[in-house]
N, C-alpha and C positions, 0 to 999 in steps of 0.2 A: 672402767670395765666391770669392777665389782658392783658399782651402782646399777649398771645395766642388768647384771645377773639378778640382783635383789628385786629390781623393778619387774623383770620377767616373771619371777616367782610370785610376786605380789599380785600382779594382774591375772595370772593363771588361777590363783586361789580365789580371787574375787569373782572371776567368771564362773568358776565351778560352784560357787556358793549361791549364785542368783538363780532361782528356779524360773521356769517358764511362767509368764504372766497370763492367767486365765481371765479373759474379759467375759463378764456375764451380764445379760440384758433381760429385763422383764418387758413384756409387751401386752397390750390390750387391743382387742379388735371387736367389732360388732357386726353381726350378720344383718345386712340391710336388703338383701335380695332373697325373694321367696325361693325355697328349695324343699326337697322331699325329706331332708334329714333332720333339720332343726328349725324351730320357729324364727321368724324375723324378729330382730331385737335381742337375740341371745348373745351374751357376752362371751368372748373367747379370751382366756388369760393364759399366758405361757412364758416360757423362758428359752433363750438360746445362748450358747457359749462357744468360745474357741480361744486358742492361745493367740495372743496379740502378735507374736513374732514369727508367725508361720510364713514360710516362703511359698510362692506359687508353685503348684504342681505342674501347670501348663499355661502357656500364653498364646495369644493369637493376634494377628493384625490382618484386617480384611476391609478393603474399600472404605477407608475413612473411619473405621472403628477398631478398637483394640481392647483386649481384656485378659483377665487371669482367672484361673480356677484353683481353688484350694481344697485339698483332700487330706484329712488327718483325723485320727481317733479322738482328738480333743473337741471336734465340732459336733454339737448335739442340739436337737430341737425337741421341746416338750410343750404340751398345751393341754388344757382342760376346757371343755364346753359341754354343759349339761352332763350327760352320763358318758361322754367320750373322754378317755384319758389316754394320751398318746405320748410316747417318748422313743426317740430313735437317733442313731448316729446319722449325721448329715454331711453334705458337702456344700461349699459356698463359692461365690465368685463375684467379680466386679466387671462391668462392661462400660466403656466410655465411647461415645459417638461424637465425632468431631463437630457436627453441626447442631446436635440437639440433645445435649446432656448425657446422662448415663444412669446405670442402675446397679443395685446390690441385690443379690438373691441368696437364699439359704434353703436347701431342699433336703427333706428326709424321706426315704422310701423303705417300706417293709413289704413283705408278701401280702399283708392285709390292707394297707392303706398308704397314701402319700400325703405329705403336708409341706407347705412352702410359704416363705415370706418373700415378697417382692417390694422393693423400695426404689422409686424413681426420683431423680433430682435433675431438673433441667439446667441448673447452674453448676453442677458437679462440685458443690461447695465442700463436701466431706468425703469425696471418692478419689481413690487413686488405685492403680493396678499393681502396685508393688506390695500392698498389704491390705488386710481387712480393716474396716472402720473401727476406731477406738471409741467413737461416740456418734450419736445420731441426732439430726435436727428435729424440731417439732414438725409433726405431720399436719398437713392442712387440706388434703383432698383425698377423695376415695379412690378414684381410678386413674389410669394413665392419661385418659382423654375425657374431656367434657362432652357429654352426650348431646348438649344443646348446640354447640357451635363447632365441634370437632377441633377445638384449639387445645393444645397441650397445657397442662397445669403450669402455673407460674412459680410454684414452689414444690418442695418435696411432697410426695404422696405415695401411698402404698396400700397393699392388700395382703391378706392371709387367705390361703386356699387349702382345702382339705378334700380328699376324695377317698371314699370307702370302696375298695375293690370288690368286696363281698356283696355289699348292698347295691353297687352299681350307681351310686350317687354321692354327692358331696355338697360343699357350700363355698361361697366366696364371702369374705368379711372385710369391712373397712378397717384398716389399720389405724387406730386412734393414737397410740403413743408407743415409743420405745425408750426405756430408761435404763441407763447403766446402773447396776447394783454392786459391782465389784470395784474396789478402789484402784486408782492408778498405781503403776509400779513405783515402789520406793525401796531403797536399799534396806536390807534386814540389819538388825543391831550387830550381828556377827560380822556382816560385811563392813559396817562403819568401823568396828573395832580393828579388823584386819587392815583397813585403809589407813587408820591412824598409826598403828604399829608399823605397817609397811613403809610409810613415808619416813618414819623415824629411822628405820633400818637403812633406807636408801640414803638419807641425809648423812647418817653416820659413816656409811661406806664411802661416800663422796669426800667427806672431810678427812678420813683416815690418811690417805696419801699425802695431803697437805700438811698434816701434823708431823708426819715422818720427815718431810722436807725441812720443816722448821727446826727439828731436833738434830739433824745431821750437820 
């Protein structure tokens, strides 16, 4: 009984000492389509982040597809392209379609502009609707569909979009890469210390009744 009490205290302390894990990703995109805002060939560099352990805010199931939306203050999208410097809170989500893959999206909206990342994966190799991705695959294609044969891409592909509400124009950019820059979650030194001490306390509490039996 005493061992169970010590174990409960131990795990409570460990849980309280582990902070939320912020997953941070850098991305690079390139404007390949002519637009009125920035020249073709302009590079877009940016970053987005969110807590790995977020629970879905809402879910849906509809005609062979299902998905989740995640809304939290930890979700943020920022980018820079030429003289445009954007950063705003965002929301994110995952959709999975039974017959033809799924997608990940992250959208930020302000009174002046909207920005979004879309990533499509026909094999759903890194997507699930219970959590946001902790890593992303290499991107190999610009858009969701090939303009020449109307056949969907055979691997992950994505794009970055931006629309300036004041200017009434924006751009679409080829998503070239997404790279995780934050380390994966590991226990902090204090957590390891409490774990070692805690197991010692639990072991001692379990052995104590046995010693009393032997001495009576």
